[in-house]
C-alpha positions as CSV (number, residue, x, y, z in Angstrom):
1,X,390.0,150.7,71.6
2,X,387.5,149.7,68.9
3,X,387.5,151.9,65.9
4,X,384.3,153.6,65.0
5,X,382.0,152.1,62.4
6,X,380.6,153.6,59.3
7,X,376.9,153.3,58.2
8,X,377.9,150.7,55.7
9,X,379.0,148.4,58.6
10,X,382.8,148.6,58.1
11,X,385.1,149.9,60.7
12,X,386.4,153.4,60.3
13,X,390.0,153.5,59.0
14,X,392.7,155.3,60.9
15,X,394.2,158.6,59.6
16,X,397.4,157.0,58.2
17,X,395.7,154.2,56.2
18,X,392.7,156.3,55.1
19,X,393.9,157.0,51.6
20,X,394.9,153.3,51.0
21,X,391.7,152.0,52.5
22,X,389.4,154.2,50.4
23,X,391.1,153.0,47.2
24,X,391.4,149.3,48.1
25,X,388.2,148.6,50.0
26,X,384.8,148.8,48.4
27,X,381.8,150.5,50.0
28,X,378.3,149.0,49.5
29,X,376.9,152.5,49.1
30,X,379.2,153.2,46.1
31,X,378.6,150.0,44.1
32,X,376.8,150.3,40.8
33,X,373.1,149.5,40.6
34,X,370.6,149.3,37.7
35,X,368.9,152.6,38.8
36,X,372.0,154.6,39.4
37,X,375.5,154.2,38.2
38,X,377.2,155.5,41.3
39,X,375.7,156.8,44.6
40,X,377.7,159.0,46.9
41,X,378.4,157.7,50.3
42,X,376.8,159.6,53.2
43,X,380.0,159.3,55.1
44,X,381.8,162.1,53.3
45,X,385.2,161.3,54.6
46,X,385.5,157.9,52.9
47,X,383.9,158.8,49.5
48,X,385.3,161.8,47.4
49,X,382.1,161.9,45.3
50,X,380.5,165.4,45.4
51,X,376.8,165.9,46.3
52,X,374.8,166.7,43.2
53,X,371.8,168.5,44.8
54,X,371.1,169.8,48.3
55,X,367.9,167.7,48.6
56,X,369.5,164.4,47.6
57,X,368.9,161.6,50.2
58,X,370.9,158.5,50.8
59,X,370.6,155.4,53.0
60,X,372.4,152.2,53.6
61,X,370.7,150.5,50.6
62,X,369.2,151.5,47.3
63,X,365.7,151.1,48.7
64,X,366.1,154.0,51.0
65,X,366.6,156.6,48.3
66,X,363.5,158.8,48.4
67,X,364.5,161.8,46.3
68,X,367.1,161.8,43.6
69,X,369.4,164.5,42.6
70,X,367.4,165.3,39.5
71,X,364.1,165.5,41.4
72,X,363.5,168.2,44.0
73,X,361.2,167.5,47.0
74,X,357.5,167.5,46.4
75,X,355.3,170.3,47.8
76,X,353.7,168.0,50.3
77,X,357.0,167.1,52.0
78,X,358.0,168.8,55.2
79,X,361.6,169.6,55.8
80,X,362.7,168.1,59.0
81,X,365.7,170.4,59.5
82,X,369.2,169.5,60.7
83,X,369.5,167.0,63.5
84,X,372.4,165.5,65.3
85,X,372.6,162.5,63.0
86,X,375.3,163.0,60.4
87,X,374.4,165.2,57.4
88,X,371.7,164.0,55.0
89,X,368.5,165.8,54.0
90,X,365.2,164.2,55.1
91,X,361.4,164.7,55.2
92,X,359.7,163.2,58.2
93,X,356.6,161.7,56.6
94,X,358.4,160.1,53.7
95,X,361.6,158.8,55.2
96,X,361.7,155.2,56.5
97,X,362.7,154.2,60.0
98,X,366.3,153.6,59.0
99,X,366.9,157.3,58.1
100,X,365.6,158.7,61.3
101,X,369.0,158.8,62.8
102,X,370.8,160.4,59.9
103,X,371.8,164.1,59.6
104,X,370.7,166.6,57.0
105,X,372.9,168.7,54.8
106,X,372.0,172.4,55.3
107,X,370.0,173.3,52.2
108,X,371.5,176.0,50.0
109,X,369.6,179.3,49.8
110,X,367.3,179.3,46.8
111,X,367.2,182.5,44.7
112,X,363.8,184.1,44.0
113,X,363.0,184.0,40.3
114,X,363.6,187.4,38.7
115,X,361.2,188.8,36.1
116,X,362.5,188.6,32.6
117,X,363.2,191.8,30.6
118,X,359.9,191.2,28.7
119,X,357.9,191.0,31.9
120,X,359.5,194.2,33.2
121,X,358.7,196.0,30.0
122,X,355.1,194.7,30.1
123,X,354.7,195.8,33.7
124,X,356.0,199.3,32.9
125,X,353.8,199.7,29.8
126,X,350.6,198.6,31.7
127,X,351.4,201.0,34.6
128,X,351.9,203.9,32.3
129,X,348.7,203.0,30.4
130,X,346.7,202.9,33.7
131,X,348.1,206.3,34.8
132,X,347.4,207.8,31.4
133,X,343.8,206.5,31.2
134,X,342.8,207.1,34.8
135,X,344.5,210.2,36.3
136,X,343.0,209.3,39.7
137,X,344.9,205.9,39.6
138,X,347.9,206.0,41.8
139,X,350.4,203.4,42.7
140,X,349.6,203.9,46.4
141,X,346.1,202.5,45.7
142,X,347.7,199.2,44.6
143,X,347.9,196.7,47.4
144,X,351.4,195.2,47.2
145,X,351.3,191.4,46.6
146,X,347.6,191.3,45.7
147,X,347.3,193.2,42.4
148,X,349.3,193.6,39.3
149,X,348.9,196.4,36.8
150,X,347.5,193.9,34.3
151,X,344.8,192.7,36.8
152,X,344.0,196.3,37.7
153,X,343.6,197.3,34.1
154,X,341.4,194.3,33.2
155,X,339.2,194.7,36.2
156,X,338.7,198.5,35.9
157,X,338.1,198.2,32.1
158,X,335.3,195.6,32.8
159,X,333.8,197.9,35.5
160,X,333.7,200.8,33.1
161,X,332.1,198.6,30.4
162,X,329.4,197.6,32.8
163,X,328.7,201.1,34.0
164,X,328.4,202.2,30.3
165,X,326.1,199.4,29.3
166,X,323.8,199.3,32.3
167,X,322.0,196.1,31.8
168,X,319.7,195.3,34.7
169,X,320.5,192.2,36.8
170,X,323.5,191.5,34.6
171,X,325.6,194.7,35.1
172,X,324.1,196.0,38.3
173,X,321.8,195.1,41.2
174,X,319.2,197.6,42.5
175,X,318.2,197.7,46.2
176,X,315.8,199.8,48.2
177,X,317.1,200.9,51.6
178,X,314.6,202.2,54.1
179,X,315.1,203.4,57.7
180,X,314.5,207.1,58.1
181,X,311.2,208.2,59.4
182,X,311.4,211.6,57.7
183,X,312.7,213.1,54.6
184,X,316.5,212.8,53.8
185,X,318.0,216.3,53.4
186,X,321.7,215.4,52.6
187,X,323.6,212.4,51.3
188,X,327.4,211.8,51.2
189,X,329.8,208.9,50.8
190,X,332.2,208.2,53.7
191,X,334.1,205.5,51.8
192,X,337.0,206.6,49.7
193,X,336.5,206.9,45.9
194,X,339.2,204.4,45.0
195,X,338.9,201.6,42.5
196,X,340.0,198.5,44.5
197,X,339.7,195.0,43.3
198,X,341.4,193.1,46.2
199,X,338.2,191.9,47.8
200,X,338.2,194.8,50.4
201,X,336.1,197.2,48.5
202,X,333.0,198.5,50.3
203,X,330.7,201.5,49.7
204,X,329.3,203.3,52.7
205,X,327.1,206.4,52.7
206,X,325.8,208.7,55.4
207,X,322.5,210.5,55.5
208,X,320.8,213.2,57.6
209,X,317.0,213.5,57.9
210,X,314.2,215.6,59.3
211,X,313.7,212.8,61.9
212,X,316.8,214.4,63.7
213,X,319.0,211.3,63.2
214,X,322.3,210.6,61.4
215,X,322.7,207.1,59.8
216,X,325.3,205.1,57.9
217,X,324.4,202.5,55.3
218,X,326.3,199.6,53.7
219,X,325.4,200.1,50.0
220,X,326.3,196.6,48.8
221,X,324.4,194.8,51.5
222,X,321.6,197.3,51.7
223,X,321.7,197.4,55.5
224,X,322.0,200.1,58.2
225,X,325.4,200.2,59.9
226,X,324.6,202.6,62.8
227,X,322.1,205.3,63.7
228,X,322.7,208.3,66.0
229,X,320.5,209.2,69.0
230,X,317.7,211.6,68.1
231,X,319.1,215.2,68.1
232,X,317.4,218.3,69.6
233,X,316.6,219.6,66.1
234,X,316.4,218.4,62.5
235,X,319.8,217.8,61.0
236,X,320.1,219.7,57.7
237,X,323.8,219.8,56.6
238,X,326.3,217.0,56.2
239,X,329.9,216.8,55.0
240,X,332.4,213.9,55.3
241,X,336.1,213.3,55.6
242,X,336.7,209.9,54.0
243,X,340.4,209.8,54.7
244,X,339.8,210.5,58.4
245,X,336.6,208.5,58.5
246,X,334.7,211.4,60.1
247,X,331.2,212.8,59.6
248,X,330.3,216.4,60.4
249,X,326.6,217.5,60.7
250,X,324.7,220.7,61.5
251,X,321.1,221.1,62.7
252,X,318.6,223.9,62.4
253,X,319.7,225.4,65.8
254,X,323.3,225.8,64.7
255,X,324.7,222.8,66.6
256,X,327.7,221.2,64.8
257,X,328.9,217.7,65.7
258,X,331.6,215.3,64.6
259,X,330.9,211.6,64.4
260,X,333.1,208.5,64.0
261,X,332.2,206.9,60.7
262,X,332.9,203.4,62.0
263,X,330.5,203.3,64.9
264,X,328.6,206.6,65.0
265,X,330.1,207.8,68.3
266,X,330.2,211.6,68.9
267,X,333.7,213.1,68.9
268,X,333.1,216.9,69.5
269,X,330.5,219.7,69.2
270,X,330.3,223.4,68.5
271,X,327.4,225.8,68.8
272,X,326.7,228.7,66.5
273,X,324.5,231.7,67.5
274,X,322.3,231.0,64.5
275,X,321.8,228.1,62.1
276,X,324.4,227.4,59.4
277,X,323.8,228.2,55.8
278,X,326.7,226.2,54.5
279,X,329.3,223.6,55.5
280,X,332.5,223.0,53.5
281,X,335.0,220.2,54.3
282,X,338.7,221.0,53.5
283,X,341.2,218.2,53.9
284,X,344.3,220.5,53.7
285,X,347.7,218.9,53.5
286,X,348.8,220.8,56.7
287,X,345.7,219.7,58.6
288,X,342.0,219.3,57.9
289,X,339.6,222.1,58.9
290,X,335.9,223.0,58.5
291,X,334.4,226.1,57.0
292,X,331.0,227.1,58.4
293,X,328.9,230.0,57.1
294,X,326.1,231.3,59.4
295,X,322.9,232.9,58.4
296,X,324.2,236.2,59.7
297,X,327.0,236.2,57.0
298,X,329.8,235.2,59.4
299,X,332.5,232.7,58.3
300,X,333.9,230.4,61.0
301,X,337.0,228.2,60.6
302,X,337.2,225.2,62.9
303,X,339.7,222.5,63.5
304,X,338.9,218.8,62.8
305,X,338.0,216.7,64.7
306,X,338.3,218.9,67.9
307,X,336.1,221.7,66.5
308,X,338.2,224.4,68.0
309,X,337.7,228.0,66.7
310,X,340.5,229.2,64.5
311,X,339.0,232.4,63.1
312,X,335.8,234.3,62.8
313,X,335.3,236.7,59.9
314,X,332.2,238.8,58.9
315,X,331.8,238.4,55.1
316,X,328.3,239.7,54.3
317,X,326.3,241.4,56.9
318,X,322.9,239.7,57.7
319,X,323.0,237.6,54.5
320,X,323.2,233.8,54.1
321,X,326.5,232.9,52.6
322,X,327.5,230.1,50.2
323,X,331.0,228.6,50.3
324,X,333.2,226.8,47.8
325,X,336.7,225.6,48.5
326,X,339.2,225.2,45.7
327,X,340.5,221.7,44.7
328,X,343.9,222.4,46.4
329,X,342.2,224.0,49.5
330,X,344.2,227.2,49.0
331,X,341.2,229.5,48.2
332,X,337.7,230.0,49.6
333,X,334.9,231.5,47.5
334,X,332.1,233.2,49.4
335,X,329.0,234.7,47.9
336,X,325.4,235.6,48.5
337,X,322.8,235.1,45.8
338,X,321.2,237.9,43.9
339,X,322.9,240.6,46.0
340,X,324.5,243.9,44.9
341,X,327.6,242.8,47.0
342,X,330.3,241.3,44.9
343,X,331.6,237.8,45.8
344,X,334.8,237.5,47.8
345,X,337.8,235.1,47.5
346,X,339.9,234.4,50.6
347,X,343.4,233.2,50.9
348,X,343.1,230.0,53.1
349,X,346.4,230.4,54.9
350,X,345.3,233.8,56.2
351,X,342.1,232.3,57.6
352,X,344.0,229.6,59.5
353,X,346.6,232.0,61.0
354,X,344.4,235.0,61.5
355,X,345.9,237.8,63.7
356,X,343.7,240.0,65.9
357,X,344.4,243.3,64.2
358,X,344.9,242.2,60.6
359,X,341.9,241.1,58.5
360,X,342.3,237.9,56.3
361,X,343.8,238.3,52.8
362,X,340.9,238.5,50.3
363,X,339.7,240.3,47.2
364,X,336.3,241.2,45.8
365,X,335.4,240.1,42.3
366,X,334.1,243.0,40.0
367,X,330.7,241.3,39.4
368,X,327.3,241.6,40.9
369,X,324.1,239.6,41.3
370,X,326.0,236.3,41.5
371,X,323.8,233.2,41.2
372,X,326.1,230.1,40.8
373,X,329.8,229.3,40.8
374,X,332.1,226.2,40.5
375,X,335.9,225.4,40.4
376,X,337.6,223.6,37.5
377,X,338.6,220.2,39.0
378,X,341.8,219.9,36.9
379,X,343.1,223.3,37.8
380,X,344.3,224.5,41.2
381,X,342.7,228.0,41.1
382,X,340.3,228.4,38.1
383,X,336.9,229.7,39.1
384,X,333.8,230.0,37.0
385,X,331.1,232.4,38.1
386,X,327.6,232.9,36.7
387,X,326.3,236.4,37.2
388,X,324.3,239.2,35.6
389,X,326.1,241.5,33.1
390,X,326.6,245.2,33.7
391,X,323.1,246.0,32.4
392,X,321.6,243.3,34.7
393,X,319.6,242.0,31.7
394,X,321.6,238.9,30.6
395,X,323.3,236.1,32.3
396,X,327.1,235.7,31.8
397,X,329.7,233.2,32.9
398,X,333.2,234.6,33.7
399,X,336.3,232.5,34.3
400,X,339.1,233.8,36.6
401,X,342.6,232.5,37.4
402,X,343.7,233.2,41.0
403,X,347.2,233.6,42.4
404,X,349.1,234.9,45.4
405,X,351.9,237.3,45.2
406,X,354.2,237.9,48.2
407,X,355.7,241.4,48.3
408,X,358.0,242.5,51.1
409,X,355.2,242.5,53.6
410,X,352.0,240.4,53.5
411,X,350.3,238.6,50.6
412,X,348.4,240.1,47.7
413,X,345.7,238.2,45.7
414,X,346.1,238.4,41.9
415,X,342.9,237.9,39.9
416,X,343.1,237.5,36.1
417,X,340.0,237.1,33.9
418,X,340.7,234.6,31.1
419,X,337.3,234.1,29.5
420,X,333.7,235.4,29.5
421,X,330.5,234.7,27.5
422,X,326.7,235.4,27.6
423,X,324.2,232.6,27.9
424,X,321.5,232.4,25.1
425,X,318.4,234.5,25.7
426,X,316.2,231.5,25.0
427,X,317.8,229.5,27.9
428,X,316.0,229.4,31.2
429,X,318.3,230.6,34.0
430,X,320.3,227.5,35.2
431,X,319.8,226.3,38.7
432,X,322.7,223.8,38.8
433,X,326.3,224.3,37.7
434,X,329.4,222.0,37.7
435,X,332.8,222.0,36.1
436,X,334.7,219.2,34.4
437,X,338.4,219.1,33.5
438,X,339.7,222.6,32.9
439,X,337.5,223.8,30.0
440,X,334.0,222.4,30.3
441,X,331.0,223.8,32.2
442,X,327.8,221.8,32.8
443,X,324.6,223.7,33.4
444,X,321.1,222.4,34.3
445,X,318.2,224.4,33.1
446,X,314.8,222.9,34.0
447,X,314.9,219.3,32.5
448,X,317.8,220.1,30.1
449,X,321.5,219.5,30.6
450,X,323.8,221.8,28.5
451,X,327.6,221.8,28.1
452,X,329.7,224.8,27.3
453,X,333.4,225.6,27.1
454,X,334.7,228.5,29.1
455,X,334.8,230.5,25.8
456,X,331.1,230.0,25.2
457,X,331.1,227.2,22.7
458,X,328.1,224.9,23.2
459,X,329.2,221.3,23.1
460,X,326.0,219.4,23.6
461,X,322.4,219.6,25.0
462,X,320.5,216.7,26.4
463,X,316.8,216.5,27.1
464,X,316.5,212.9,28.6
465,X,314.2,213.8,31.5
466,X,310.5,214.5,31.3
467,X,310.5,216.6,34.6
468,X,313.0,219.0,36.1
469,X,316.4,217.8,37.1
470,X,317.0,218.0,40.9
471,X,320.6,217.0,41.3
472,X,323.8,216.8,39.2
473,X,326.9,214.7,40.0
474,X,330.1,214.9,37.9
475,X,333.5,213.1,38.1
476,X,336.3,212.2,35.6
477,X,334.4,209.2,34.2
478,X,330.7,209.8,34.4
479,X,327.9,212.4,34.9
480,X,324.7,211.6,36.7
481,X,321.4,213.5,36.9
482,X,318.4,212.9,39.1
483,X,314.9,214.1,38.3
484,X,311.3,214.3,39.6
485,X,310.4,211.8,36.8
486,X,311.7,209.1,39.2
487,X,314.8,208.2,37.1
488,X,318.5,208.7,37.1
489,X,320.3,209.3,33.8
490,X,323.9,208.0,33.3
491,X,326.3,209.8,31.0
492,X,329.9,208.7,30.1
493,X,332.8,210.9,29.1
494,X,334.6,210.1,25.8
495,X,338.1,211.6,26.2
496,X,339.6,210.6,22.8
497,X,339.3,214.2,21.5
498,X,341.0,217.3,22.9
499,X,337.8,218.5,24.4
500,X,335.9,215.6,26.1
501,X,332.5,214.6,24.7
502,X,329.6,213.4,26.8
503,X,327.6,210.4,25.8
504,X,324.1,209.6,27.0
505,X,323.8,206.0,28.0
506,X,320.7,204.8,30.0
507,X,318.2,205.4,32.7
508,X,318.2,203.9,36.2
509,X,314.5,203.7,37.2
510,X,313.2,204.1,40.7
511,X,310.1,202.6,42.4
512,X,306.4,203.1,41.7
513,X,305.0,206.5,40.8
514,X,302.1,205.6,43.1
515,X,304.3,205.8,46.2
516,X,307.3,208.0,45.1
517,X,307.4,211.6,43.9
518,X,310.9,211.5,42.3
519,X,314.7,211.6,43.0
520,X,316.0,214.5,45.0
521,X,319.8,213.7,45.3
522,X,322.3,211.5,43.6
523,X,325.9,210.5,44.5
524,X,328.4,207.9,43.3
525,X,331.7,206.3,43.9
526,X,333.8,203.9,41.8
527,X,331.5,200.9,42.3
528,X,328.0,202.1,43.0
529,X,325.3,204.8,42.5
530,X,323.0,206.0,45.3
531,X,319.9,208.2,44.9
532,X,317.4,209.6,47.4
533,X,313.9,208.7,46.5
534,X,311.2,211.0,48.0
535,X,308.0,209.3,49.0
536,X,304.5,210.9,48.7
537,X,303.9,210.7,52.4
538,X,306.9,212.9,53.2
539,X,309.6,210.3,53.9
540,X,312.6,209.2,51.9
541,X,314.4,206.0,51.1
542,X,317.8,205.2,49.4
543,X,317.9,203.4,46.2
544,X,321.3,201.8,45.4
545,X,322.7,200.4,42.2
546,X,325.8,198.2,42.7
547,X,327.7,197.1,39.6
548,X,328.7,193.5,39.3
549,X,332.3,192.2,38.6
550,X,332.1,188.9,36.8
551,X,335.8,188.2,37.3
552,X,335.5,188.3,41.1
553,X,338.4,188.2,43.4
554,X,339.9,185.0,41.8
555,X,340.7,186.8,38.6
556,X,341.4,190.3,39.9
557,X,343.6,189.3,42.9
558,X,346.6,187.0,42.7
């Protein structure tokens, strides 16, 4: 029986003479050459030389060596994988015909490069810097594998710079968006207010109009996404649930509907006996719900999106009621303007689990003739209320802290007054009121914007508009005002001090005074600003201002 042959052409030695033959006989693949002092034989049984690298390739001559032990395979090479040919690595498009029949050694698992201690320290520092500078920034908003904290910090810093400078065409692009045949009554963003720089950011707003339609708009593209069929009556109220991608509307006849934000399909409906005076969306951790106040002073609590009735409570008899839900959705403030009836605060859990015989847990604040109110965004249950003093001659703002105490049976509402002050006599009664942080109150009086602390210290006063201010929008970074002078004013918070300072930056101008009568609403998210521009003929259009990112996705996304 003929002995098997090796790749070098010699016959394979028997077991007894293998040691002698490997020492006495020379193998062509182990001879010295100018390029390599010694090459290991692919037939491992006859050469004791160890393999240097898992990607080293050998052949029957020196010309067949395509990758040396010191040079790993190039990125263009394709690993052929193990075949029944003996045990040598190979790449199909680089190996000659002689190596097609050879085997491949199984490559060793390559360890992923681990970040150095300095890289870990830099990542931790940048993450803490982002969380400290932007409290709304959460790690859950970072898309794993597409953004680093350094990229997020650089992109968001650039965005803030452009929003603060406001150079036309360089920092933002203005677009006019038309489509409604009537006046726009409400405007709300359906997209989440997150700062995303992964190429997936998109701003979407919803509007309701006197033409009895609901519409959604792409702010960046300036186009209409969908429009609802014409409703039986004019749609006057609008709230959104960005996390659930739902839109809730109410018309003048009291018909409430839920729409899908993606395509505008109707999900559910609920009819009130009279029209609604207020809608309030509450995205509670235990489940979202909707608060509806009717013109008869009745408070309805409905599930979302099914619009099933949870409770019905009479708050103020035959009086339109205003509603405000606390930032943590634990408290509901209900009031009627310029009434001798004091405003009420309801414990939300008692409204959701209302028993037939027991009324909801609530308390009445010891004030009268309430005109405006707002919650402190950075506090869970801090309420600021504007009202007349005991003599009904001067306006005062009182701040309350709310709490719940659970005795042996039931729940008691605890109200603590922490501050109160009188507004100046020379000040026109404010018609808009917002809160910022935990200490600052913003008031709009005519064409003037005034800032106070809850103790009554006046921080600033701005008179940047020539006509009355119609809308006020406040968040942690900016303040926006809309006016009948056909302009939007942009302000930026400076948080270096203990009490934040507001800086007036620039105007965003609307269209021509010949066709437009002014701005009536203004809203914003992290990337854009949208205002409702009223036309002289009774219609309205949207005017969007989208801020540019010079870096783009190549620099902000890995």
